[in-house]
C-alpha positions, -999 to +999 in steps of 0.1 A: +107+181-099+072+198-107+042+171-097+028+144-126+001+155-134-016+117-139-052+127-142-045+125-182-028+100-177-061+077-169-080+053-186-115+068-192-126+034-167-104+053-134-117+086-140-150+081-128-145+059-105-154+069-074-128+082-046-129+060-017-096+080+005-102+118-003-071+143+015-074+173+010-046+198+025-033+175+055-009+189+085+001+168+109+023+173+135+037+153+167+034+170+205+062+167+222+069+154+251+090+182+267+089+213+271+098+224+231+069+228+204+054+209+187+070+193+155+043+190+117+056+161+101+031+172+070+023+205+056-003+203+033-008+170+016-041+166-010-045+131-018-067+108-040-073+065-034-098+056-062-123+032-059-098-004-066-067+014-073-037-002-061-017+029-052+017+030-037+032+054-018+070+056-012+095+080+001+126+075+026+128+072+063+111+102+076+094+113+054+055+111+061+040+080+044+034+063+075+022+093+088+000+095+058-009+061+061-025+060+093-046+095+086-067+069+065-084+051+093-084+076+119-056+061+141-043+096+136-063+128+130-055+160+111-036+192+131-053+207+099-070+200+067-096+176+064-096+132+048-128+111+039-137+072+038-159+073+018-177+106+019-172+101+062-149+123+083-123+106+101-126+134+127-167+124+134-166+103+162-196+090+152-177+074+120-154+061+138-167+019+139-178+027+098-145+039+086-123+015+100-146-010+085-139+009+055-099+007+053-078-022+074-047-015+085-016-040+077+016-031+094+052-049+086+055-066+121+025-103+118+031-111+152+017-077+167-017-090+150-018-120+157-040-126+183-054-160+187-041-194+188-056-214+164-052-195+125-086-193+121-095-187+160-074-152+148-092-142+115-126-144+130-121-123+159-121-097+136-154-110+128-166-116+160-155-083+177-177-064+151-209-085+159-209-113+130-236-135+132-220-172+141-245-183+114-224-163+087-188-165+111-177-198+092-180-184+053-163-160+063-130-175+078-127-197+052-133-169+019-108-147+037-077-176+048-088-193+005-087-154-007-047-156+008-038-196-001-034-202+038-065-224+045-051-253+046-028-237+072-069-231+092-065-252+126-025-249+126-012-221+150+007-196+143+036-185+159+047-222+136+040-209+103+066-189+083+067-153+088+055-152+049+024-173+061+021-150+091+018-121+074-008-136+043-031-154+079-027-106+090-043-098+055-066-129+063-081-113+091-083-080+078-096-094+048-127-113+073-143-079+084-153-072+045-135-037+042-129-014+009-097-007+011-069-020+029-033+001+036+003-019+042+023-003+057+061-017+046+040-058+051+071-076+036+097-057+050+102-086+080+105-114+051+130-131+033+121-130-008+102-163-003+074-145+026+076-111+002+066-129-032+039-151-009+030-117+001+026-094-030+008-125-048-019-121-017-015-082-023-020-086-061-055-115-054-063-088-031-065-061-056-077-077-094-098-103-080-116-088-049-113-054-060-101-045-030-085-012-027-046-018-021-024+017-006+012-002-002+044+016+018+074+002+007+112+005+004+108-015-025+108-007-058+096-036-076+065-041-056+057-002-064+062-004-103+037-034-101+008-003-082-014+017-111-008+048-094+030+055-072+032+091-049+062+101-035+064+117-005+095+142+010+097+156+036+059+162+045+049+174+018+040+157-020+070+158-042+050+139-073+027+115-090+016+089-120+016+063-131+050+042-126+066+041-163+062+074-158+081+085-121+105+060-120+116+071-153+126+104-138+161+086-121+181+112-109+153+132-090+145+096-073+180+095-069+182+130-056+159+120-023+177+086-017+152+065-032+161+038-058+148+021-088+137-011-101+170-030-113+147-035-148+145+000-148+190+011-135+199-014-162+184+006-189+193+036-187+229+022-185+223+006-216+206+038-229+242+059-219+259+027-236+243+041-269+216+015-266+184+022-278+163+010-249+126+026-239+130+049-206+096+032-198+112-006-184+104-016-148+101-056-148+129-081-162+103-094-188+106-058-206+144-055-196+155-090-220+129-082-247+142-039-247+180-057-248+166-084-277+150-057-296+181-034-296+205-067-304+187-062-334+188-032-342 
């Protein structure tokens, strides 16, 4: 399927927004551990992420989405093409610290990101390594914990927290380093439904209230439906992108590439096939219920 043109679907505010991350014709290959040739996993991907945007990055396992994410704060460097973070070339070693201050990363397993025995000490770890003065540290840590709803747990031991709480502490640790953008690589994959909701509520507050740019990699389509834009990667290439209502309306295309759609969208399609007049841009349970009520009246 051809790419969906998102430019014409952006508001004037979005069109004028600063480009925070620019991925230009990105190629990447992993070096082989034996005598076989390197494996190329990205094939000329170009993506722009705008300041303050919430972008969901989707794709089947092995599609290359996590590899793209690791280029956004120079964990990986391009084999070809360029990645710019706030105009900084990720291949410039002299800019590495500034790049990682600009873009933080939150991974799947929060236990791998928690390093201290007390929650507030864990959140302070990153700022301390960045040389933040101790006089400022208390306010920075408190603000970060409040942003994710974990302030009351500041003196708790991280290992005694639930999975969702641990992940929110890990997010607070990134917030404390004052990034402009946070990339979340499947942050809810190991959580139960309650933990997933806690983390997604925290992500929503970061973007809407603090203006932090969010890039979310997820296999949960209901999470992706909350984004401003959905980008789909398939076999190392950009397949399509657009607003969630655009992308998820192409149900057959998504299934062809082993991706699901939000359950309300799937139900809406089933009802259309049954002859009900249901819009094609249904994403949420609320929208689905409203559409069904309207269809019944007709």
